[in-house]
C-alpha positions in Angstrom: -11.5 22.3 16.3 -14.5 24.6 16.5 -13.9 27.7 18.6 -16.9 27.0 20.7 -15.9 23.4 21.3 -12.4 24.5 22.1 -13.5 27.1 24.8 -15.7 24.5 26.5 -12.9 21.9 26.5 -10.5 24.3 28.1 -13.0 25.2 30.8 -13.8 21.6 31.5 -10.2 20.2 31.5 -11.2 18.2 28.5 -8.4 19.2 26.1 -7.4 15.5 26.1 -9.9 12.7 25.8 -10.6 9.2 24.6 -12.1 9.2 21.1 -14.4 6.3 20.2 -15.5 7.4 16.8 -17.0 4.2 15.3 -20.2 2.7 16.7 -19.4 -0.5 14.7 -15.9 -1.0 16.1 -16.6 0.4 19.5 -13.8 0.5 22.1 -11.6 -1.7 20.0 -10.8 1.2 17.8 -10.7 4.0 20.3 -7.7 6.3 20.5 -6.3 8.6 23.2 -6.6 12.1 21.6 -5.7 15.6 22.4 -5.4 19.1 21.1 -2.0 20.3 19.9 -0.5 23.8 19.7 -0.8 24.3 23.5 -4.6 24.0 23.1 -4.9 27.1 21.0 -7.0 25.4 18.3 -4.1 24.8 15.8 -0.6 23.4 16.1 2.8 24.8 17.2 4.6 25.7 20.4 3.3 28.0 23.2 3.0 31.7 22.3 6.4 33.3 22.3 8.4 30.1 21.8 8.3 29.9 18.0 12.0 30.5 17.8 13.3 30.6 14.3 15.1 32.9 11.8 11.7 33.6 10.3 10.0 34.8 13.5 10.4 37.6 16.0 10.2 35.3 19.1 13.2 35.8 21.3 15.9 33.1 21.5 17.3 32.0 24.8 20.5 34.0 25.7 22.3 32.4 28.6 25.6 34.4 28.5 25.3 36.8 31.4 28.0 39.0 29.9 25.6 40.1 27.2 22.9 42.7 27.4 20.2 40.5 26.1 20.7 37.8 28.8 17.1 36.5 29.4 17.2 33.1 31.0 14.9 34.0 33.9 12.2 35.6 31.7 12.3 32.8 29.2 12.1 30.2 31.9 9.3 32.0 33.7 7.3 32.3 30.4 7.8 28.6 29.7 6.7 27.5 33.2 3.7 29.8 33.0 2.6 28.3 29.7 3.1 24.8 31.1 1.0 25.5 34.2 -1.7 27.1 32.1 -1.9 24.1 29.7 -1.9 21.7 32.7 -4.9 23.4 34.1 -6.8 22.6 30.8 -6.3 18.8 30.9 -6.0 16.0 33.4 -3.0 14.2 34.8 0.6 15.3 35.5 2.0 15.3 32.0 1.5 17.7 29.1 3.1 17.9 25.7 4.5 21.0 23.9 4.5 20.5 20.1 7.4 22.6 18.9 7.0 22.5 15.1 4.7 24.4 12.9 3.8 25.2 9.3 5.7 27.5 6.9 8.5 28.1 9.5 11.3 26.2 11.3 13.9 27.0 8.7 16.9 26.9 11.0 17.3 23.8 13.0 20.4 25.2 14.7 18.7 28.2 16.1 15.6 26.3 17.1 17.3 23.4 18.9 19.9 25.7 20.5 17.1 27.5 22.3 15.1 24.3 23.1 18.3 22.7 24.5 18.7 25.7 26.8 15.1 25.7 27.8 15.3 22.1 28.9 18.4 22.8 30.9 17.3 25.9 32.7 13.7 24.8 33.3 14.9 21.7 35.0 17.3 23.7 37.1 14.4 26.0 38.1 12.5 22.9 39.3 8.9 24.0 39.1 8.3 21.7 36.1 10.3 19.0 34.5 11.1 19.3 30.7 12.5 16.7 28.4 12.6 15.8 24.7 10.0 13.2 23.9 8.0 11.5 21.2 4.2 11.0 20.9 4.8 7.3 21.8 6.6 8.2 25.0 4.0 10.8 25.9 1.1 8.4 25.5 3.0 5.9 27.7 3.3 8.5 30.4 -0.4 9.4 30.2 -1.3 5.7 30.4 0.9 5.2 33.5 -1.5 7.7 35.3 -4.0 4.9 35.6 -6.2 6.6 38.1 -7.0 9.5 35.8 -10.4 9.2 34.0 -10.8 10.8 30.6 -13.8 12.4 28.8 -15.3 10.3 26.0 -16.0 11.6 22.5 -18.1 9.6 20.1 -18.8 12.1 17.3 -16.4 13.7 14.9 -15.3 17.4 14.6 -17.2 18.4 11.5 -18.2 21.0 10.7 -16.0 23.5 12.6 -15.5 27.2 12.6 -12.5 29.1 14.0 -14.6 32.3 14.5 -18.2 33.2 14.2 -19.3 33.1 10.5 -16.2 31.2 9.5 -17.0 27.6 8.9 -14.3 25.5 7.2 -16.8 23.7 5.0 -15.8 25.1 1.6 -12.7 23.0 1.3 -14.8 19.9 1.2 -15.4 20.8 -2.5 -12.5 23.2 -3.3 -10.6 22.2 -6.5 -13.1 19.5 -7.5 -11.0 18.5 -10.6 -8.0 17.5 -8.4 -10.3 15.8 -5.9 -11.8 13.6 -8.6 -8.4 13.0 -10.2 -7.0 11.7 -6.9 -10.1 9.5 -6.4 -9.8 8.0 -9.9 -6.1 7.5 -9.6 -6.6 5.7 -6.4 -8.6 3.1 -8.3 -5.9 2.9 -11.0 -3.3 2.3 -8.3 -5.3 -0.4 -6.7 -5.7 -2.2 -10.0 -2.0 -1.9 -10.7 -1.2 -3.4 -7.3 -3.6 -6.3 -7.8 -2.3 -7.2 -11.2 1.3 -7.0 -10.1 0.5 -9.4 -7.2 -1.4 -11.8 -9.3 0.8 -12.0 -12.4 4.3 -11.2 -11.2 7.0 -10.8 -13.8 6.5 -11.9 -17.4 8.5 -15.0 -18.0 9.9 -13.6 -21.3 11.8 -10.8 -19.6 12.2 -12.1 -16.0 13.3 -10.1 -13.1 14.2 -6.9 -15.0 10.5 -6.6 -15.9 9.6 -7.1 -12.2 12.0 -4.3 -11.2 10.6 -2.0 -13.8 7.0 -2.7 -12.8 7.9 -2.1 -9.2 9.6 1.2 -10.0 6.5 2.3 -12.0 4.3 1.4 -9.1 6.5 3.2 -6.7 6.4 6.4 -8.8 2.6 6.2 -8.8 2.6 5.5 -5.0 4.8 8.5 -4.4 2.5 10.8 -6.4 -0.5 9.5 -4.5 1.2 10.0 -1.2 2.1 13.6 -2.0 -1.4 14.2 -3.1 -2.7 13.3 0.4 -0.9 16.3 1.9 -3.4 18.4 3.9 -3.1 21.2 1.4 -3.3 19.0 -1.7 -6.5 16.8 -2.1 -8.1 19.3 0.4 -8.0 21.9 -2.4 -6.2 24.5 -0.2 -3.0 24.9 -2.2 -2.2 27.7 -4.6 -3.2 26.9 -8.2 0.3 26.5 -9.6 1.0 24.0 -6.8 -2.3 22.2 -7.6 -1.1 22.0 -11.3 2.1 20.3 -10.0 0.1 17.7 -7.9 -1.9 16.8 -11.0 1.2 16.6 -13.2 2.8 14.2 -10.7 -0.3 12.0 -10.7 -0.3 11.9 -14.5 3.4 11.0 -14.6 2.9 8.3 -12.0 0.0 6.7 -14.0 2.1 6.8 -17.1 5.0 5.1 -15.3 2.8 2.4 -13.8 1.0 1.5 -17.1 3.7 -0.6 -18.8 4.0 -3.0 -15.9 0.3 -3.1 -15.3 -0.4 -3.9 -19.0 2.4 -6.5 -19.0 0.8 -8.3 -16.0 -2.6 -8.3 -17.6 -1.2 -9.6 -20.9 0.3 -12.5 -18.9 -2.9 -13.3 -17.1 -4.9 -13.2 -20.3 -2.4 -15.2 -22.3 -2.0 -12.4 -24.9 1.1 -12.3 -27.0 3.9 -10.4 -25.2 4.0 -6.8 -26.2 0.6 -6.8 -27.8 0.3 -3.2 -26.6 -2.7 -2.9 -24.2 -3.7 0.7 -24.0 -6.0 2.8 -21.7 -8.1 5.9 -22.4 -7.7 8.4 -19.6 -10.1 10.9 -21.3 -13.0 8.6 -21.9 -15.1 10.8 -19.7 -15.0 13.4 -22.5 -15.4 10.8 -25.2 -11.7 10.8 -26.3 -10.5 7.3 -26.9 -8.9 6.3 -30.2 -9.0 2.5 -29.6 -12.8 2.5 -29.1 -13.4 4.8 -32.0 -11.6 2.4 -34.4 -13.8 0.3 -36.7 -13.1 -2.7 -34.5 -11.2 -3.7 -31.4 -11.0 -5.7 -28.2 -11.7 -4.3 -24.7 -10.6 -6.1 -21.6 -12.5 -5.1 -18.5 -10.7 -5.5 -15.1 -12.9 -5.9 -12.0 -11.0 -5.0 -8.9 -13.9 -6.0 -6.5 -14.3 -9.4 -4.8 -17.8 -10.1 -6.3 -18.9 -10.7 -9.9 -20.2 -7.7 -11.6 -22.9 -7.1 -14.2 -22.6 -3.5 -15.2 -23.1 -1.0 -17.9 -20.0 -0.2 -20.0 -19.6 3.0 -22.1 -17.3 3.3 -25.1 -17.0 6.4 -27.3 -17.6 5.3 -30.9 -17.8 6.8 -34.4 -20.7 4.7 -35.6 -24.5 4.7 -35.3 -24.4 1.1 -34.2 -21.8 -1.4 -33.0 -21.8 -5.2 -32.6 -20.4 -6.6 -29.3 -19.4 -10.2 -28.7 -17.8 -12.2 -26.0 -14.6 -13.9 -27.0 -16.5 -17.1 -27.7 -18.7 -15.4 -30.3 -21.8 -14.9 -28.1 -23.5 -11.7 -29.1 -24.1 -9.1 -26.5 -26.9 -6.5 -26.9 -25.7 -2.9 -27.3 -27.1 0.6 -27.8 -25.6 3.8 -29.2 -26.6 7.1 -27.5 -25.5 10.7 -27.8 -22.3 11.5 -26.0 -22.0 14.2 -23.4 -20.3 17.4 -24.5 -16.7 16.8 -25.4 -14.9 19.6 -23.8 -11.6 20.0 -21.9 -11.5 21.1 -18.3 -11.1 24.7 -19.6 -14.0 24.6 -22.0 -12.1 24.1 -25.3 -13.4 21.4 -27.7 -11.8 18.1 -26.8 -12.4 16.4 -30.1 -14.2 13.4 -28.7 -16.8 11.2 -30.3 -20.3 12.5 -30.5 -21.7 9.0 -29.9 -21.3 6.5 -27.1 -21.9 2.7 -27.2 -23.5 1.0 -24.2 -23.5 -2.7 -23.3 -23.7 -4.8 -20.2 -20.7 -6.7 -19.2 -20.4 -9.6 -16.8 -17.0 -9.8 -15.2 -15.7 -12.4 -12.6 -14.7 -11.4 -9.1 -11.2 -9.9 -9.1 -10.7 -10.8 -12.8 -11.5 -9.7 -16.3 -13.7 -10.4 -19.2 -12.9 -9.6 -22.9 -15.3 -8.3 -25.5 -14.9 -7.7 -29.2 -16.6 -4.7 -30.8 -17.0 -3.6 -34.4 -19.1 -1.1 -36.4 -22.5 -2.6 -37.3 -24.6 -1.8 -40.4 -27.9 -1.5 -38.8 -28.7 0.5 -35.7 -30.6 -1.1 -32.9 -33.9 0.6 -32.1 -33.4 4.0 -30.5 -36.0 6.7 -29.9 -34.7 10.3 -29.5 -37.2 13.1 -28.9 -35.8 16.6 -28.8 -37.8 19.2 -26.8 -36.9 22.9 -26.2 -39.1 23.4 -23.2 -41.5 20.5 -22.4 -44.4 20.6 -20.1 -45.3 17.0 -21.2 -44.8 14.3 -18.6 -41.9 11.9 -19.2 -41.5 8.6 -17.4 -38.4 6.4 -17.3 -38.7 3.1 -15.7 -37.0 -0.3 -15.4 -37.7 -3.4 -13.3 -37.0 -1.6 -10.0 -37.4 2.2 -10.3 -39.6 4.7 -12.1 -38.7 8.4 -12.7 -41.2 11.1 -13.5 -40.3 14.4 -15.3 -42.3 17.5 -16.0 -41.4 21.0 -16.9 -37.9 19.7 -17.8 -37.1 18.6 -14.3 -36.9 15.3 -12.5 -39.9 15.4 -10.2 -40.6 12.0 -8.6 -38.9 8.6 -7.8 -40.8 5.4 -7.1 -39.4 2.1 -5.8 -41.5 -0.4 -7.7 -40.7 -3.3 -5.5 -42.2 -1.7 -2.4 -44.5 0.8 -4.1 -43.2 3.7 -2.1 -42.6 7.0 -3.8 -41.3 10.5 -3.0 -41.4 13.9 -4.7 -37.8 14.4 -5.9 -37.3 17.6 -7.8 -33.7 18.0 -8.8 -32.5 21.5 -9.6 -29.2 23.4 -10.0 -28.8 26.2 -7.6 -26.1 28.7 -6.6 -25.1 30.5 -3.4 -23.6 33.9 -4.0 -20.3 34.0 -2.0 -19.6 36.5 0.7 -16.8 38.7 -0.4 -16.4 40.9 2.7 -18.7 41.4 5.7 -15.8 40.4 8.0 -15.3 36.9 6.6 -15.3 36.1 2.9 -15.7 32.7 1.2 -12.5 31.2 0.1 -10.6 27.9 -0.4 -11.3 26.9 3.2 -14.4 28.9 4.2 -17.9 28.6 2.8 -20.0 31.6 3.6 -23.0 32.5 1.5 -23.6 36.2 1.1 -25.7 37.5 4.0 -26.4 33.9 5.0 -28.7 33.8 2.1 -30.7 31.1 0.6 -29.6 29.5 -2.7 -31.2 30.7 -5.9 -31.8 28.9 -9.2 -28.8 29.0 -11.4 -31.1 29.8 -14.4 -34.6 31.3 -14.5 -35.8 29.2 -17.5 -36.8 25.6 -17.5 -34.1 23.3 -18.9 -34.1 22.2 -22.5 -34.4 18.4 -22.6 -34.2 15.5 -25.0 -35.2 11.9 -24.4 -33.2 8.8 -25.5 -34.7 5.3 -25.2 -33.3 2.0 -26.1 -32.8 -1.6 -25.0 -30.0 -1.0 -22.6 -30.8 2.3 -21.0 -33.1 5.3 -21.1 -31.8 8.8 -20.7 -32.9 12.4 -20.3 -30.4 15.0 -21.4 -30.9 18.4 -19.8 -29.4 21.8 -20.7 -30.0 24.2 -17.9 -28.0 27.1 -19.4 -24.7 27.8 -21.1 -22.6 26.4 -18.3 -24.6 23.6 -16.7 -25.9 20.4 -18.5 -26.8 17.0 -17.2 -27.7 13.5 -18.2 -30.1 11.4 -16.1 -29.8 7.7 -17.0 -31.8 4.7 -15.8 -30.3 1.5 -17.1 -32.3 -1.7 -17.4 -31.8 -3.9 -14.4 -30.3 -1.1 -12.3 -31.4 -0.2 -8.8 -29.9 3.2 -9.0 -30.3 6.4 -11.1 -27.2 8.1 -12.5 -26.9 11.9 -12.8 -23.8 13.0 -14.8 -23.3 16.7 -14.8 -21.0 19.1 -16.6 -20.6 22.4 -14.7 -18.5 25.4 -15.7 -16.9 27.7 -16.3 -18.8 29.5 -13.5 -19.3 33.0 -14.7 -17.2 35.7 -13.0 -19.5 38.1 -11.1 -19.1 40.5 -8.3 -19.4 37.9 -5.5 -18.3 34.5 -6.8 -20.6 31.4 -6.8 -20.9 28.1 -5.0 -22.8 25.6 -7.2 -25.1 22.9 -5.7 -27.4 20.2 -7.0 -30.5 20.2 -4.8 -33.1 17.4 -4.6 -36.3 18.4 -2.8 -38.4 15.6 -1.5 -41.3 15.1 0.9 -39.3 12.8 3.1 -39.8 13.8 6.8 -36.3 13.7 8.1 -37.0 16.2 10.9 -33.6 18.1 10.4 -31.5 14.9 10.5 -29.3 13.5 7.8 -26.4 11.0 7.6 -23.0 11.4 6.0 -20.1 9.0 5.7 -16.8 9.2 7.7 -14.1 8.7 5.1 -16.2 6.1 3.2 -16.8 3.9 6.3 -19.1 4.6 9.2 -22.3 6.7 8.5 -22.6 9.5 11.1 -25.9 10.9 12.2 -26.1 14.7 11.8 -28.8 17.1 13.1 -29.6 20.7 12.1 -27.9 23.3 14.3 -26.8 20.6 16.8 -23.5 19.3 18.1 -23.4 16.2 20.4 -20.4 17.7 22.3 -21.6 21.1 23.2 -24.6 23.5 22.8 -24.0 25.3 19.5 -24.5 29.0 18.9 -25.2 28.8 15.2 -24.0 31.8 13.2 -24.3 30.4 9.7 -27.5 28.4 9.1 -26.3 27.0 5.7 -22.5 26.7 6.0 -22.8 25.5 9.6 -24.9 22.5 8.5 -22.6 21.4 5.7 -20.5 18.2 6.1 -17.8 16.3 4.1 -19.3 13.7 1.8 -16.6 11.4 0.8 -18.9 8.6 -0.4 -22.5 8.9 0.6 -25.2 10.9 2.4 -28.9 10.1 2.9 -32.1 11.4 4.4 -34.9 9.1 5.7 -38.1 8.8 7.6 -39.9 5.7 8.9 -40.7 4.3 5.4 -38.4 5.9 2.8 -34.7 6.6 2.3 -33.0 8.6 -0.5 -29.3 8.0 -0.7 -26.8 10.1 -2.8 -23.4 8.7 -3.7 -20.5 10.9 -5.0 -17.6 10.0 -7.3 -15.4 12.5 -5.5 -15.4 14.2 -2.1 -17.8 17.1 -1.9 -19.5 19.3 0.7 -23.1 18.2 1.2 -26.0 18.2 3.6 -29.5 16.9 4.2 -29.9 19.1 7.3 -30.4 22.7 6.1 -34.0 22.1 5.1 -36.3 19.2 5.8 -36.6 16.8 2.9 -33.7 18.3 0.9 -30.3 16.9 -0.1 -27.7 19.4 -1.4 -24.3 18.5 -2.9 -21.8 21.3 -3.7 -20.0 20.3 -7.0 -18.1 23.4 -7.9 -16.9 26.8 -6.4 -15.4 30.0 -7.9 -14.7 32.8 -5.4 -12.9 36.0 -6.1 -11.3 36.9 -2.8 -9.0 35.1 -0.4 -10.4 33.9 2.9 -7.2 34.8 4.9 -6.5 31.2 6.0 -3.1 30.8 4.4 -3.6 30.2 0.6 -3.1 33.9 -0.1 -5.0 33.8 -3.4 -8.6 33.5 -4.4 -10.1 30.1 -5.3 -10.6 31.2 -9.0 -9.4 28.2 -11.0 -8.4 29.3 -14.5 -6.3 27.7 -17.3 -3.3 29.9 -16.6 -1.7 31.5 -13.5 1.3 33.8 -13.3 4.3 32.5 -11.4 5.3 33.8 -8.0 8.6 35.2 -9.2 10.0 38.1 -11.3 10.2 41.8 -10.8 6.5 42.6 -10.9 5.1 41.4 -7.6 1.7 42.7 -8.5 1.5 40.0 -11.2 2.3 37.2 -8.8 -0.4 34.5 -8.9 -2.7 36.4 -11.3 -5.2 34.1 -12.9 -6.3 34.4 -16.6 -7.8 32.3 -19.3 -11.0 30.2 -19.1 -12.4 29.0 -15.8 -12.6 25.4 -14.8 -15.2 22.9 -16.1 -15.8 19.8 -14.1 -17.7 16.6 -14.9 -18.9 14.2 -12.3 -21.7 11.9 -11.2 -24.2 11.5 -8.5 -25.9 8.1 -8.0 -29.3 8.0 -6.3 -30.9 5.0 -4.6 -34.4 5.0 -3.2 -36.0 2.3 -1.1 -37.4 1.5 2.4 -34.7 2.2 5.0 -34.5 -1.5 6.0 -33.2 -2.5 2.5 -31.3 0.7 1.6 -27.8 -0.4 2.7 -27.9 -3.6 0.7 -28.2 -1.5 -2.4 -26.0 1.6 -1.7 -23.1 -0.1 0.1 -22.1 -2.4 -2.8 -22.8 0.5 -5.2 -20.3 2.6 -3.3 -17.7 0.0 -3.8 -18.4 -0.1 -7.5 -18.1 3.7 -7.7 -14.8 3.7 -5.9 -13.5 0.8 -8.0 -15.1 1.1 -11.5 -14.5 -1.5 -14.2 -11.1 -0.5 -15.8 -11.0 -1.0 -19.5 -7.8 -1.9 -21.4 -7.8 -2.0 -25.2 -6.2 -4.4 -27.6 -6.0 -4.6 -31.4 -9.0 -6.2 -33.2 -6.9 -9.2 -34.2 -5.7 -9.9 -30.6 -6.2 -13.5 -29.5 -6.1 -14.6 -25.8 -5.6 -17.9 -24.2 -8.6 -17.2 -22.0 -11.4 -14.7 -22.6 -12.3 -14.5 -18.9 -10.3 -14.9 -15.7 -11.0 -14.8 -12.0 -8.4 -14.8 -9.3 -10.7 -16.1 -6.6 -12.1 -19.6 -6.2 -15.4 -18.0 -5.3 -16.7 -14.5 -4.9 -16.4 -13.2 -1.3 -19.5 -12.7 0.7 -21.5 -9.6 -0.4 -20.4 -7.6 2.7 -16.6 -8.3 2.3 -14.1 -6.7 0.0 -10.4 -7.2 -0.7 -9.2 -3.6 -0.1 -5.5 -4.4 -0.6 -3.8 -7.1 -2.7 -0.1 -6.2 -3.1 3.2 -7.9 -3.8 5.2 -7.5 -0.5 8.5 -9.4 -1.1 9.7 -12.5 -2.8 7.8 -14.7 -0.4 4.8 -12.8 0.8 1.7 -11.0 -0.4 -0.1 -8.3 1.5 -3.9 -9.0 1.8 -6.4 -6.7 3.5 -10.0 -7.8 3.9 -12.7 -5.4 5.0 -16.3 -5.8 6.1 -18.2 -3.1 4.2 -21.4 -2.8 6.3 -21.9 -0.9 9.5 -23.5 -2.2 12.6 -27.3 -2.3 12.3 -27.4 -1.2 8.7 -28.8 -4.5 7.3 -30.5 -7.5 9.0 -28.2 -10.0 7.2 -25.3 -8.1 5.8 -24.3 -6.3 9.0 -23.6 -9.7 10.6 -20.1 -11.0 10.9 -18.7 -12.7 7.8 -16.1 -15.5 7.5 -13.6 -16.1 4.8 -11.3 -19.1 4.4 -7.9 -17.9 3.3 -6.5 -21.3 2.5 -8.3 -21.8 -0.8 -9.2 -18.2 -1.5 -7.1 -17.9 -4.7 -7.6 -20.2 -7.6 -4.6 -22.4 -8.4 -2.8 -21.4 -5.2 -3.0 -22.6 -1.6 -2.3 -20.2 1.2 0.2 -22.0 3.4 0.4 -19.4 6.2 -1.1 -16.0 7.1 0.7 -13.7 9.5 -1.9 -11.3 10.8 -0.6 -7.7 11.1 -1.8 -4.4 12.4 -3.4 -2.1 9.9 -0.1 -0.5 9.0 1.6 -3.9 8.7 4.7 -2.8 10.8 3.6 -4.7 13.9 1.9 -8.1 14.3 -1.8 -8.1 15.4 -0.8 -9.8 18.6 1.7 -7.0 19.3 -1.1 -4.4 18.6 -3.5 -6.2 20.9 -0.9 -6.4 23.7 -0.1 -2.7 23.4 -3.7 -1.7 23.5 -4.2 0.6 26.5 -7.4 0.2 28.6 -8.1 3.9 29.2 -10.3 4.8 32.1 -13.3 6.7 30.7 -15.7 8.9 32.6 -18.8 7.0 33.7 -17.5 3.6 32.7 -15.7 2.4 35.9 -12.4 0.6 36.0 -11.5 -0.7 32.5 -10.2 -4.2 31.9 -7.4 -5.1 29.6 -8.7 -6.8 26.4 -8.4 -10.6 26.5 -8.5 -10.7 22.7 -5.4 -12.4 21.1 -4.5 -13.2 17.6 -4.6 -16.9 16.8 -1.4 -17.8 15.0 -1.9 -19.8 11.8 -5.7 -19.6 11.7 -6.9 -19.3 8.1 -10.5 -19.0 8.9 -11.0 -15.2 9.2 -14.1 -13.6 10.6 -14.8 -9.9 10.2 -17.3 -7.9 12.3 -19.1 -4.8 10.9 -16.6 -2.4 9.3 -13.6 -4.3 10.6 -10.5 -4.4 8.5 -8.0 -7.2 8.9 -4.5 -7.3 7.5 -2.3 -10.3 6.6 1.0 -11.2 5.0 0.3 -14.5 3.3 2.6 -17.1 1.8 1.5 -19.5 -0.9 2.4 -23.1 -0.7 3.3 -23.5 -4.4 4.4 -20.9 -7.0 2.7 -21.3 -10.4 4.1 -19.9 -13.6 0.6 -19.3 -14.8 -2.7 -19.1 -13.0 -5.6 -21.1 -14.5 -8.7 -19.3 -15.6 -12.4 -19.4 -14.7 -14.2 -19.7 -17.9 -17.8 -18.4 -18.1 
């Protein structure tokens, strides 16, 4: 929590409160919340009571024969801490959180002292102490029904623990791991879907099922570990980060055989045909697609049909693409992006990439054959070292204008609106002293300075045009390059960047992409809350308290998990990310900034105990030479990622960017088969019909021998779109083709309790200014297969099918 927010809450007895964080879900999703760590801004027990072999805090000694007998002083200190904490919240009950990070090595010593504290504090009688759980504590607070609680409707970002110390750097720290976690999440979702839809292959029976589940469990374990607050956050030491990545890679490898087998079964491919994947396609390394011919099977994990661009690394100037029925599909070959490893070594990938548009059924696949072709389709490539000539890319919906090597303007052709949109690469020099340096957690530009251009010269560019997409390739300097692509029929612009290794200087650097527009956003911007609700932000402003701003840049940066946008009355520019990053549209009017990479050379003193200087090698933390512990050497990190831009009138913006965000999170997943592979069905769709455009299947998972876990989510927030923000209804009974849902047991989000139990246990908290609350009359309707979802609502079901089919029929297109 921010130190200013913390001080105000302690003064106002607001250390505990009701948090109603979603405007779309309202009070139905509110939670009773509170600070931990005796309200000190972190977690842990009261000062002086971190009793462990690793600390100097004094254990309780209750033997009066010993010289260190201290029951009275220990009880007095405990009671004093309790009374102080009670003065900073409301009601008669408080909670001491006795655990902490890095410590608590000796359960015997810790619990021995806590046992004695409970005993002697209760004998003292000024306060009552007991062991408890969060559930018991909340029940005790709820029983104090006359107490009214403060209401919080915003979030806690960004926060600082001291002046000039904003924890906004970790939103980007270790961008390679962040992107790997995001990508692996999609792989995991696809694996679960295929396991649920196909089950065990009949040729090998239950042993195959067990192996597939073990592989999925290994991947789930790796993904779970990667959610640790020092993993995906980017705040672990580098050798630990290497281990997280290795676990993810091992999990993906373990899950692949079962996933491929399930897909072979759905497609009617011969058992053991050997479907393969290409994990390094983003650097053009993919042996199956570089063969002279082959088959690619594209899995669509979304609940709507998709018509999207597909990229395949190839070793030919032209390829022919066909559907499995022989229908020709237009294609185009373009130059590949630089094929480098994440530490700048040549990756050996193809220097050409084939593009074609694929149409794939909802939650299903489509197969395509590809082969080298003799004659290249028309392609125009114009190389320019430094161009002052105007370049224009356009399709049916958008027009992009370039000059001096930069993207300069975007026009929405359907509405005729336009904005200046100069996209540049900038760097903030990192503070390396001055009381608080930048580090894995902290973002602090040197001297609160403005960003400067990463390179003085205009970028070198080349133009590629063709029937599928037009591209501008830009080289800004030796360590930043970019491709801007506008595909035919697309309502978005794709910017794919390659950044790094960041040069090692005296200060370190934080690298941003900045888009400067003439949109009059008046200091306001919007960023997503973990991919769901969009939250309004305002420059140098916090809804909960009057901010004393000490860092005009870092103090206006926010986590961007999925999207951010700026808008005025007539125009909205939205930027989507393919991995979590720090970003803002609030530092300067009309500007979006996304931080894509960081390299800083000093530690920020928040617990990592090493600089955020990602290199290929790091010395281990063992051995006789402690000075060598954790030393970094070798090349610095190179990252590749994408930003997608949409531009339109605000009223129609969400209907474009919300589905696009789903597609970014769950890209088409290609599997490759030999060229002579034959399938019983060239296309397949698991659903009888696509779901409404505002609904997704966010979980489809085998649960047990009888049940399948199904989660449906409304993907639009309240008021975002005139039609798509409205409630949507789905009939579960005939949702899946070839199967009838006989029953649906609605559960809470975490599945462990029924929805009816969750609703009955919902506490009607009394909130300041809202009067006496009423218990919710909402109840789950048992057996109802007509499911209605409100804006951003997620509903969870364990479904049972009426009939088990050995093989699901296909939808042929």
